N, C-alpha and C positions, 0 to 999 in steps of 0.2 A: 280642485277649486271649482266653484260654481259662479257663473256670472248671470246677472239679471238685467233686463232692459227697463229703465225708468224714464218717465216723462214728467216734466214739471209744469207744462202747459199743454192744453189740448192739441194745438197745432205745432208744438215744439219738437225739438230734436230728441231722439232716443239716446240716452247715455247708459253705458255699461257700468255696473257696480258689482262688487264682490258681495254675494248674498250671505256669505258666512254660514252659520248654522241655522239660519232662519228658513222655515218652510213657507215659501211664498207662492202665490198664484196670481194670474192676471186679474187686475182690479183691486188688489190690495193697496192700501195707502201706507207709505213708510217715511221715516225720517232718515236721511242719508247725509254723509259727510261730503261737503263740497269745498272748493277753494274759497268760497265766500262765507263758509260756516255751515251750519246745519240747514238742510232744505227739505221741503215737504213735496213728495212726489208720488206718482202712481205706477204700479207695475204694469207694463204693456207687453213685455216679453218674458215668458216663464223662465225660471232658472234652468241652466244647462251646463253640462260639464265643459270646462275650458282649461286648456294648458297654456299658461302664459309663456311668451318667449322671453329669453333671458334679457334681451335688449328692450323689451316692452316696459312702459311705465306702469307700475303697480296700480291696480284699480282701487278706488276709494270704496269704503265699506258702507253697507246698510247699517245704520246705527241702531234702529229699533222699529217696531211696528208703530204706526200712529195711534194715539189714544184720544180720548174725548178732549183733553186739554189742548192737544195739537190742533184738532178741528176748530176749537174755539179761537185759538190763536190765528188760524188761517182766516176765519170769518172776520176777526178784528182787523187783520191786515188788509182785507178787501175793502172794509169800510174806511180805513185810514188812507188807502190809495185813492178812493173816490174823493175824499176831502182834500187831499194834497193836489189832486188834479184840478179841482175847482179853484183852489187858492192860487196855483201856478198860472192858470189861465188869466186870472185877475191881474197878477203881477206882470205877465207878458203884455197885457193891454195897457197897463199903467206906464210901462217902460217903452212902449211902442216898438217892440221887437217883431221882426218879420220871420216868425217861425210858427209851425203848425204842431202844437202839442197834441198827441193822440193817445198816449198810454203812460201809466205810472206803475212801477212795480216796487213793492217794499220787500226787503229781504225777510226771510222767515223769522230771524231773531230780532228784527226791527231796528238794526243799527245802520241801515242805508236805504235811501230811496233812489231809484233810477228813473229818470224822465226821458221818454222817447219822443223825438220830434223829427219833422222833415222841414227842409228849407231849400230855397233855390241857390243859396250861397252860404258863406260862412257867417256865423252869428256870434257877436260878442255878448255872451251871457254871464259875464263875471258879476255884474250887479244883481242879476237874477239869482245866481247861486248864493250870494251873501244874504239876500233877503230870505231865501228858502231855508238856509242853515239857521238863521236867527229865529224863524218861525217854527221849524220842525225839530231843531236841536239834534240832528243826526247828520251823517255824511250824505252828500248829494252828488249824484253823477248825472250829467247831461249827455245823452247819446243821440247823435244825429244819424238817421238811417235812410235808406233809399225808399222810393215809393212802393216798390214790390214788397219790401219788408213790412211796410205799414199795412198793406192788404193782408199779408200773412198773419200779422198780429191781431188785426181788428176782425178778420173773417168777413163772411158775407155769402151771397148766393151768386153763382155764375149765370150766364145767359142760357146754360143748359138746364137750369132749374135745380142744380145740386150745389152742395157746399163747395166753396172755392178749394181747388186742389191744394194750393199752397198752405191753407190753414187746416186742411184735414189729413193729408198724408205726405206731402212733399217735404223732405228734410232739407233740401238745398235747391237753389235755382240753377237750371241749366240754361245755356245761351239759346235764345230764340231769334230767328231771323225771318225776314219777309220771304226768303227763298223757300222756306218750309211751307208757307201758305201757297206759293206758286206751284210747288211740286205736287201738292194735293188738290190742285185746281180749285182752290177756294177763292171767294171774292176778296179782292184787295182793298175793299172799303174799310178804312181804319176802324169805323164804328162796329164792324162785324167781326173783326179778328183781334180786337183789343179787349183786355180784361177790365175788372173793376179798377185796377191800378192805372189804367191808361196805357200800359205797355202791351206788347203782343202776348196773347194767351199762352200760358205754359203748355196747354194740351196740344199745341201745334207740334210739339216734339214727340208725342206719344206714338204716332203712326208714320212719322217721317221716313224712317228706315224701311218700313213695310212698303210704302209707296215707291221708294227708290228701287227696291227689289222687284216689284211688280212691273215697273216701267223700263226695266233693263232691255227687254227685247221689243219695245215699242218704238216706232219711228218718231223722231222729235217733232214737236209742233212747228209748223212752217216748212217742213221738208216735203218735197214733191215725190209722190209715190205712184205706182201703178196698181190698179185694182181690176177686178173682173168687169167693172162698169166703165173703166176708162182711167185716164191719168188725172191726178188732182193734187191738192195740198192738204196736209193734215192740219186741222184747226182745233180739235179738242181730243182729250183723253178721258176714258172711263177706266181707270186702272183696276178698280175692284172687279169689274166685269170683263176685263181684258179686251176692251173695244175702243176703237178710234173713230172719230168723225172726219170724213174727207170731203172737201169741196171740189167737185169735178170742174174741169175746164168749161163745161157747159153751164156752170153756175148751180147745178143741183148738188145737194148735200146727201151723202150716204153714210150709214152707220155700219161698220163691219168689224169683225174680230181682227186682232193684230196679226194672227197667223195666216189670214187670207190676203194680206198685202203681198203683192208680187214683187219679189226681190229682183233688182236689176243686175 
């Protein structure tokens, strides 16, 4: 059996499917079987041999390669999503609901719309759903998500000048803490270590373990140490260069390598 990696959205998760007898390559567009019906996706991981475990859930199959009619259906769905988004915004304003609608997705077969929104609390959207069902004539799902998921779905540019990590390659969010910024000697100014979503930047996790490893043999900040220039207190680390800054008892600051600290 061969499995192939399929994405339904640019920044979405990669799902494994049984490629069957199809000869696929990265970039191909396919129609696949999903729990919600048929879906339109793109191949992002080439087919590879795979031996399923007896306890593993069987993979759903690639139904067929996408044709011109499927591309036309996808384009129609995108236009319908835009219209549904505009209509829902109007309904939200009319009903006075405190919710931020930011995305609408229509299933490929057109039998369901999913409306994604953020809100500070719970929202009673029953009247809104009734209005949408009456107007659109299909099943409606309202899905409240976190602010980080909103950034992932909407995309954007980070302060580094590149596309947001969450919308380009991250498949899931890892826990991020202020301790990670401290460990890397970064500014603790919230505006400098927060992403577009207002939460701590995901990239703080990328080098955290490396910094922990580099600083294993360094004296901690605040510790009093002896140097060739005299006794003082460690005030800064430069883990990448294996150097520490020490303020001597005379008030002078010196920059030295960690291995030149005289152990007591």
